[in-house]
C-alpha positions in Angstrom: 43.0 91.7 -23.8 41.0 89.0 -22.1 39.1 89.7 -18.9 40.0 87.3 -16.1 37.2 84.8 -15.2 35.6 85.7 -11.9 35.5 82.6 -9.4 32.1 82.1 -7.8 32.3 82.6 -4.0 31.1 79.5 -1.8 30.3 80.1 1.5 32.0 77.7 3.9 29.8 75.4 5.8 32.2 74.3 8.3 35.5 75.4 9.9 37.4 72.6 8.0 36.4 74.3 4.8 38.6 77.4 5.7 42.4 77.2 4.7 44.8 75.6 7.1 47.7 78.0 7.0 49.2 81.3 5.9 48.0 82.3 2.4 48.9 84.9 -0.2 50.1 84.6 -3.8 49.6 81.0 -4.3 49.4 79.9 -0.7 52.8 81.3 0.4 53.7 84.3 2.2 56.3 86.2 0.3 58.2 88.6 2.5 59.4 87.8 6.2 58.8 90.2 9.0 61.3 93.1 8.9 62.2 92.9 12.5 60.1 95.8 13.9 57.8 93.7 15.9 58.1 94.7 19.7 55.7 92.0 21.1 54.9 88.6 20.0 51.9 86.5 20.6 52.5 83.3 22.6 50.0 80.6 22.8 49.3 78.8 26.0 48.5 75.5 24.5 46.9 74.2 27.8 44.4 76.9 27.8 43.7 76.9 24.1 40.6 75.0 23.0 41.1 75.4 19.3 38.1 77.6 18.7 40.2 79.2 15.9 38.9 82.7 16.6 42.5 83.8 16.5 43.0 82.3 13.0 39.9 84.0 11.6 40.8 87.4 12.7 44.7 87.4 12.2 45.2 90.1 9.4 48.5 88.5 8.4 47.3 84.8 8.1 50.1 83.6 10.3 48.0 81.4 12.6 47.7 77.7 11.9 47.0 74.3 13.4 50.2 72.0 14.1 49.7 68.6 15.7 46.1 69.7 16.5 47.2 72.9 18.3 47.3 76.5 17.3 50.7 77.7 16.3 52.0 81.1 14.9 54.6 81.7 12.2 56.7 84.2 13.7 58.6 84.8 10.3 55.6 86.7 9.2 53.7 88.0 12.4 53.7 91.7 12.7 52.7 91.6 16.4 49.7 93.6 16.2 48.0 91.8 19.1 44.6 91.3 17.5 44.8 87.5 18.3 45.3 88.3 22.0 42.5 90.8 22.1 40.1 88.3 20.6 41.0 85.3 22.6 38.1 84.9 25.2 40.0 82.4 27.1 43.3 84.5 27.5 45.2 81.7 25.9 47.3 84.1 24.0 49.5 86.6 25.5 51.8 89.2 23.9 55.3 88.9 25.2 58.1 91.4 24.8 60.3 90.5 21.9 63.8 89.4 22.7 66.2 91.4 20.4 
């Protein structure tokens, strides 16, 4: 059996070098949220300055830019709240999920 080739890591030089959307297995998330989320993050697009700190810390990779603004893919968001905690401008608030 042949060993897989290792890909050399290249440190990004600019924020534009990071991926622009949710990524796993070939760039696609493979399973939707099971519906157990209690709170969901909502972005106040007026307060948001697109620093992308939330994007960098999101463990599920569900934060992306849409039309120049931060957006969230709720199909895959688990509602952990890390994005709200890390947002220094309070542009993200966790809101009780409507069931």
